[in-house]
C-alpha positions in Angstrom: 0.2 0.2 0.5 2.3 2.7 -1.7 -0.4 5.7 -0.7 2.8 8.5 -0.9 5.6 9.4 -3.2 9.0 9.2 -2.7 9.6 12.9 -3.3 12.1 15.3 -2.7 11.2 18.8 -4.3 15.0 19.9 -6.6 15.5 23.1 -4.6 15.6 20.7 -1.5 18.5 18.8 -3.3 20.6 21.2 -4.9 20.4 22.8 -1.3 22.6 19.7 0.4 25.3 18.0 -0.1 26.5 15.1 -1.8 27.8 13.1 0.9 24.2 14.4 3.2 21.7 13.0 -0.1 23.7 9.1 0.0 23.6 9.3 3.6 19.7 9.5 3.4 18.9 7.9 1.2 20.9 4.5 1.7 18.7 5.2 5.4 15.4 5.4 2.8 17.0 1.9 2.1 16.8 0.6 5.0 14.4 1.8 6.4 11.7 0.4 3.1 13.2 -2.8 4.3 11.4 -2.5 7.4 8.0 -4.4 7.3 6.0 -1.8 9.6 7.1 1.2 7.7 4.1 1.2 4.3 6.1 4.2 2.7 8.1 7.2 4.0 8.5 10.4 2.2 11.3 14.3 2.8 8.9 16.7 2.7 12.5 18.9 2.9 16.0 18.6 3.6 14.6 17.9 7.8 11.7 16.0 7.4 11.0 12.9 7.1 7.1 12.1 7.4 6.9 7.6 7.5 3.6 5.9 6.7 2.2 3.4 9.2 -0.5 1.7 10.1 -2.3 2.4 13.0 -1.8 -0.3 16.1 -3.2 2.2 18.2 -0.4 2.6 21.0 1.7 6.1 20.4 4.8 5.8 18.1 6.9 8.3 20.1 9.1 5.2 20.7 9.4 3.8 16.6 10.1 7.1 15.6 13.2 8.2 18.0 14.0 3.8 16.4 14.1 5.5 12.9 16.6 8.4 13.8 18.8 4.9 15.3 18.5 4.0 11.8 19.3 7.9 10.1 21.9 7.9 12.5 23.7 5.0 11.3 23.5 6.3 8.1 24.8 9.8 9.1 22.3 11.3 7.7 20.6 12.0 11.5 21.7 14.9 12.6 18.8 17.9 12.7 16.1 15.9 11.4 12.2 15.7 12.6 10.6 12.6 12.0 6.9 12.3 12.2 5.4 8.8 12.2 2.1 9.0 10.3 -1.8 7.8 10.2 -0.8 5.5 6.2 -4.6 5.2 6.0 -4.9 8.3 7.2 -3.0 9.6 4.0 -5.1 7.2 1.5 -8.0 8.3 2.5 -7.1 12.2 2.5 -8.0 12.9 6.0 -4.4 14.6 6.4 -1.4 13.8 8.3 -2.5 12.5 11.0 0.5 11.5 13.8 1.3 8.9 15.8 4.2 10.1 17.0 7.2 11.6 16.8 10.9 11.9 17.3 13.7 15.3 16.5 16.8 13.4 15.9 20.6 14.7 17.5 
């Protein structure tokens, strides 16, 4: 159920140093292998939306885990991770937050 497109605007891509783009690309690839993650997108250079099913639990801990994965790829500094309800997105009810974390 891939409802969000992986997108980075051209202007944002030009603003990122090449190594950061490569680091974020490898981190994105690693995160896409996670079975709980249904889709993810970088709407800008400091924000990562991660689409998951709402199982009735808070997802702040999972957002912190995403920060750890980003850090292991050298791509976490200053990133805000927002876990969103993928069903709400698919039903055009917006980006309903399930959890979030600020990566260091």
